[in-house]
PANUMAR-854311 format. One record per residue (C-alpha): x negated, y negated, z; residue number from 1; chain. Coordinates in pm, whole numbers, plus 32768, in hexadecimal, padded with zeros to 4 digits. Each point is the difference from the previous one (the first is absolute). Last residue first. Example, Ala and Ser with C-alpha at 12.3 -4.5 7.8 and 13.67 -1.06 7.14 Angstrom:
2
[atom [7AA9 806A 82CA] 2 'A']
[atom [8089 8158 8042] 1 'A']
end
This chain:
249
[atom [7909 7A49 81A1] 249 'A']
[atom [7FB3 80AC 7EB9] 248 'A']
[atom [8080 7F66 7EB9] 247 'A']
[atom [80E9 8063 7EEA] 246 'A']
[atom [8079 7ED2 7F3C] 245 'A']
[atom [810D 8020 7EF9] 244 'A']
[atom [8057 7EF8 7EFE] 243 'A']
[atom [8144 7FAD 7F50] 242 'A']
[atom [8006 7F13 7ED9] 241 'A']
[atom [8069 7E9F 7FAA] 240 'A']
[atom [7EA3 7F6D 8030] 239 'A']
[atom [8079 7EC7 80B5] 238 'A']
[atom [8117 80C2 80A9] 237 'A']
[atom [7F1D 80FE 80A4] 236 'A']
[atom [80F6 810E 806D] 235 'A']
[atom [7F81 80D0 8121] 234 'A']
[atom [7FFD 8171 804D] 233 'A']
[atom [7F03 802E 811A] 232 'A']
[atom [7F78 815A 804A] 231 'A']
[atom [7F55 8012 8150] 230 'A']
[atom [7F18 810A 8084] 229 'A']
[atom [7FDF 8059 816E] 228 'A']
[atom [7EAB 8054 8095] 227 'A']
[atom [8008 806F 816C] 226 'A']
[atom [813B 7FB6 80C5] 225 'A']
[atom [802C 7EFB 8113] 224 'A']
[atom [803A 7EEA 7F03] 223 'A']
[atom [811C 80BB 7F59] 222 'A']
[atom [8117 7F2E 8097] 221 'A']
[atom [7F4B 7EB7 7FDA] 220 'A']
[atom [7F88 8047 7EA1] 219 'A']
[atom [8164 802C 7F81] 218 'A']
[atom [8063 7EB1 8097] 217 'A']
[atom [7EC2 7F60 7F77] 216 'A']
[atom [8062 806D 7E9C] 215 'A']
[atom [816B 7F8E 801C] 214 'A']
[atom [7FA8 7E93 803B] 213 'A']
[atom [7F2F 7FDE 7EC4] 212 'A']
[atom [8116 80B4 7F43] 211 'A']
[atom [80F8 7EF6 806F] 210 'A']
[atom [810F 8038 8107] 209 'A']
[atom [8148 7F44 7FC7] 208 'A']
[atom [80DA 8126 8070] 207 'A']
[atom [7F3F 802F 8143] 206 'A']
[atom [7F5D 813D 8088] 205 'A']
[atom [7F44 7FF7 814B] 204 'A']
[atom [80F9 8095 80F9] 203 'A']
[atom [809C 8100 7F18] 202 'A']
[atom [7EA4 8057 7F82] 201 'A']
[atom [7F86 805E 815D] 200 'A']
[atom [8131 80D9 8040] 199 'A']
[atom [7FC7 80A6 7EAE] 198 'A']
[atom [7E93 8044 8058] 197 'A']
[atom [8059 808F 8155] 196 'A']
[atom [80FA 80EF 7F65] 195 'A']
[atom [7F22 8068 7EDD] 194 'A']
[atom [7ECC 805E 80C9] 193 'A']
[atom [7FEE 8161 7F71] 192 'A']
[atom [8046 7F9A 7E9A] 191 'A']
[atom [80DD 7F06 7F4E] 190 'A']
[atom [8037 7E88 801F] 189 'A']
[atom [80F3 7EFD 7F79] 188 'A']
[atom [8026 7E98 7F91] 187 'A']
[atom [80FD 7F5A 7F1B] 186 'A']
[atom [806B 8158 7F8C] 185 'A']
[atom [8087 80A2 7EC6] 184 'A']
[atom [8082 8160 8032] 183 'A']
[atom [7FAC 8159 7F81] 182 'A']
[atom [809A 8152 804F] 181 'A']
[atom [7F48 811D 7F53] 180 'A']
[atom [801F 80DE 813A] 179 'A']
[atom [7E86 7FE9 8028] 178 'A']
[atom [801C 7E82 8028] 177 'A']
[atom [7FC4 7EDC 7F12] 176 'A']
[atom [7FD6 7EA5 809C] 175 'A']
[atom [801A 7ED2 7F1D] 174 'A']
[atom [7F68 7EA2 8009] 173 'A']
[atom [804C 7F0B 7EE8] 172 'A']
[atom [7F7F 7EAC 7F8F] 171 'A']
[atom [80BD 7F33 7EFC] 170 'A']
[atom [810B 804D 7EFC] 169 'A']
[atom [7F06 7FDB 7EE2] 168 'A']
[atom [7F2D 8112 809E] 167 'A']
[atom [7F26 802A 8135] 166 'A']
[atom [7FAD 8142 80AF] 165 'A']
[atom [7FE0 80C2 8142] 164 'A']
[atom [8050 8171 802F] 163 'A']
[atom [7FE6 8089 8162] 162 'A']
[atom [8002 8179 7FE9] 161 'A']
[atom [8078 810D 80F0] 160 'A']
[atom [7F52 814D 7FFE] 159 'A']
[atom [8025 8179 800C] 158 'A']
[atom [8092 802B 7EA5] 157 'A']
[atom [8114 8101 8017] 156 'A']
[atom [7FB4 816E 7FB6] 155 'A']
[atom [8015 80CA 7EC4] 154 'A']
[atom [8055 8167 7FA5] 153 'A']
[atom [8172 7FB9 7FF2] 152 'A']
[atom [8077 7EAE 7F88] 151 'A']
[atom [80D4 7F18 80D7] 150 'A']
[atom [7F15 7F1B 80C3] 149 'A']
[atom [7EEA 7FF2 7EF9] 148 'A']
[atom [80F6 7F72 7F05] 147 'A']
[atom [8040 7EE0 80F0] 146 'A']
[atom [7E91 7F96 7FFA] 145 'A']
[atom [8003 7FED 7E84] 144 'A']
[atom [8144 7F39 8003] 143 'A']
[atom [7F65 7F19 8106] 142 'A']
[atom [7EEA 7FB0 7F08] 141 'A']
[atom [8106 7F93 7F03] 140 'A']
[atom [80B1 7F21 8100] 139 'A']
[atom [7EBB 7F6C 8084] 138 'A']
[atom [7F85 7FAE 7EA1] 137 'A']
[atom [814B 7F62 7FA4] 136 'A']
[atom [8002 7F2B 813C] 135 'A']
[atom [7E9F 7F83 7FB9] 134 'A']
[atom [8057 7F9D 7E9D] 133 'A']
[atom [7F2D 80A4 7EF3] 132 'A']
[atom [7F15 7F24 7F37] 131 'A']
[atom [806D 7FB8 7E9A] 130 'A']
[atom [7FE0 80AB 7EB0] 129 'A']
[atom [8147 80C2 8031] 128 'A']
[atom [7F92 8162 7FAD] 127 'A']
[atom [7E88 7FE7 8038] 126 'A']
[atom [8032 7F3A 8140] 125 'A']
[atom [8101 80F5 8087] 124 'A']
[atom [7F1D 8129 7FB6] 123 'A']
[atom [7EDD 7F55 80B0] 122 'A']
[atom [80CD 7FB7 8138] 121 'A']
[atom [808B 8161 8016] 120 'A']
[atom [7EA3 8091 7FCF] 119 'A']
[atom [7F7B 7F21 8112] 118 'A']
[atom [8116 8078 80E7] 117 'A']
[atom [7FA7 816B 7FB9] 116 'A']
[atom [7E92 7FBC 804D] 115 'A']
[atom [8063 7F51 8144] 114 'A']
[atom [80D6 812C 8061] 113 'A']
[atom [7EDB 80EF 7FD5] 112 'A']
[atom [7F09 7F26 80C1] 111 'A']
[atom [80FC 7FBE 8115] 110 'A']
[atom [803F 8175 8023] 109 'A']
[atom [7E89 8035 8027] 108 'A']
[atom [7FF6 7EF8 8116] 107 'A']
[atom [810E 8099 80D9] 106 'A']
[atom [80B9 7F0D 80E1] 105 'A']
[atom [8010 7E85 8003] 104 'A']
[atom [7FE2 7F49 7EB6] 103 'A']
[atom [7F7D 7EE1 7F2C] 102 'A']
[atom [807B 7F66 7EBD] 101 'A']
[atom [7FB9 7F07 7EEB] 100 'A']
[atom [80C6 7F57 7EEB] 99 'A']
[atom [7FA7 7EE3 7F12] 98 'A']
[atom [7EF5 8091 7F1C] 97 'A']
[atom [807C 8161 8031] 96 'A']
[atom [7FFF 8108 8111] 95 'A']
[atom [7EED 7F62 80D0] 94 'A']
[atom [7F85 80CC 8127] 93 'A']
[atom [7FCC 7FB8 8172] 92 'A']
[atom [7F83 811D 80DB] 91 'A']
[atom [7EAD 801E 7F58] 90 'A']
[atom [7EF9 80F0 807F] 89 'A']
[atom [7EDF 8014 7F0A] 88 'A']
[atom [7F7C 7EA7 8061] 87 'A']
[atom [7FE3 806A 816D] 86 'A']
[atom [7F0B 8116 7FB3] 85 'A']
[atom [8040 80FC 8117] 84 'A']
[atom [7ED4 8033 80E5] 83 'A']
[atom [809D 7F32 8117] 82 'A']
[atom [8104 8114 8019] 81 'A']
[atom [817A 8026 7FE8] 80 'A']
[atom [8020 7E9D 7F7F] 79 'A']
[atom [811E 7F2C 807D] 78 'A']
[atom [80B3 7EFF 7F29] 77 'A']
[atom [812F 7F52 8094] 76 'A']
[atom [80D0 7F6B 7EED] 75 'A']
[atom [805A 7EA3 7F8D] 74 'A']
[atom [80FC 7F91 7EFE] 73 'A']
[atom [801F 7E93 7F9C] 72 'A']
[atom [810C 7F79 7F1B] 71 'A']
[atom [801C 7EC1 7F38] 70 'A']
[atom [8082 7E9B 7FE0] 69 'A']
[atom [811B 7FED 80FB] 68 'A']
[atom [7F6E 8112 80DB] 67 'A']
[atom [8047 8173 800B] 66 'A']
[atom [7F4A 80B2 811A] 65 'A']
[atom [7F87 8168 7FFE] 64 'A']
[atom [7F84 80F1 8107] 63 'A']
[atom [7F34 813E 800D] 62 'A']
[atom [7FB2 80D6 8132] 61 'A']
[atom [7F3A 813F 7FD4] 60 'A']
[atom [80CC 813C 7FD8] 59 'A']
[atom [80A3 80CF 8114] 58 'A']
[atom [8156 7F67 7FC1] 57 'A']
[atom [7FE0 8055 7E8F] 56 'A']
[atom [7FC0 8170 8051] 55 'A']
[atom [8137 7FFC 80DC] 54 'A']
[atom [80C1 7F72 7ED9] 53 'A']
[atom [7F91 812F 7F36] 52 'A']
[atom [8083 80E1 8116] 51 'A']
[atom [8153 7F54 7FED] 50 'A']
[atom [7FFA 8031 7E87] 49 'A']
[atom [7FC0 8173 8034] 48 'A']
[atom [8128 8009 80F0] 47 'A']
[atom [8100 7F99 7EFF] 46 'A']
[atom [8113 7F91 80EC] 45 'A']
[atom [8177 8040 8011] 44 'A']
[atom [8001 8068 816D] 43 'A']
[atom [8028 8172 7FA8] 42 'A']
[atom [7EC3 7FDF 7F32] 41 'A']
[atom [800D 7FBA 7E8C] 40 'A']
[atom [7F53 80EF 7F14] 39 'A']
[atom [7F3F 7F76 7ED4] 38 'A']
[atom [7EAF 8001 80AB] 37 'A']
[atom [801A 8165 807E] 36 'A']
[atom [7F1D 8020 8133] 35 'A']
[atom [8099 7F7A 813F] 34 'A']
[atom [815D 8083 7FB8] 33 'A']
[atom [7F82 8165 8000] 32 'A']
[atom [7F6C 7FCA 815A] 31 'A']
[atom [814A 7F7C 8086] 30 'A']
[atom [80C7 8118 7F60] 29 'A']
[atom [7F15 8102 8097] 28 'A']
[atom [801D 7F5E 8156] 27 'A']
[atom [817B 7FF9 7FE7] 26 'A']
[atom [8004 8170 7F9E] 25 'A']
[atom [7F1E 805F 8125] 24 'A']
[atom [80D9 7F40 80F5] 23 'A']
[atom [8137 80AD 7F78] 22 'A']
[atom [7F5B 8156 801F] 21 'A']
[atom [7F9B 7FBB 8166] 20 'A']
[atom [8165 7F9E 8050] 19 'A']
[atom [8085 8140 7F5F] 18 'A']
[atom [7F04 80D5 80BD] 17 'A']
[atom [8063 7F60 814A] 16 'A']
[atom [8176 801C 7FB6] 15 'A']
[atom [7FE1 8170 7FA6] 14 'A']
[atom [7F3B 804E 813B] 13 'A']
[atom [8107 7F53 80D7] 12 'A']
[atom [8114 80C0 7F50] 11 'A']
[atom [7F72 814C 8068] 10 'A']
[atom [7F8F 80E3 7EEA] 9 'A']
[atom [8105 80E6 7F62] 8 'A']
[atom [7FA5 8166 803B] 7 'A']
[atom [7FA1 80F8 7EFA] 6 'A']
[atom [8015 8171 8057] 5 'A']
[atom [7F85 8109 7F1A] 4 'A']
[atom [804B 8166 8072] 3 'A']
[atom [7F52 8137 7F8D] 2 'A']
[atom [808B 815A 803A] 1 'A']
end
């Protein structure tokens, strides 16, 4: 005769295995939430966007100031080696004849997004035969950034941009983030030293500031860094056109 006896395990063993199983399931759910871009976490966040913001916070500091008659944006420029040709490394780019931008975060992403913004500007000019408004350019560029936050097989742009420009409504300074949110600022900063830079700007900014006053303010904060570049958007009333000046400090 053969007998098969199966005993029910003690309750303490069952509770321990059940608890371990619950911990394992929560860990799996957490890890799965880290990877899919289009999946919200239990806290209502898109974690890939949070990681993109972390990349921005590790980037070199950039700041912008909107004055009464123009905008100045300045960015910390650090070369990885003294052997790098400084002229080949540009952190300030023009998008059109009256709009320029700089960034904090991933340089290759800035190159791609700048090319898309230039295409948007050129298409607008060909269609309407007039320069694109700064707000319109920011809104259309933000649509591109937003698409990368909800489509599978893509990742968010790992940068924040400062977009400076001048149109018939006056000077403008916008900040565009990886989440595709964009806002117009009087003065702002992005990058690893963002908090200190914003505190500095809050103390030094005035509503009646001229462009010639804004440039020294931006120099003062970046004076301790190596070779910042400055893009000045200024309206020359006597010539009735916008001009950009990119110059090393």
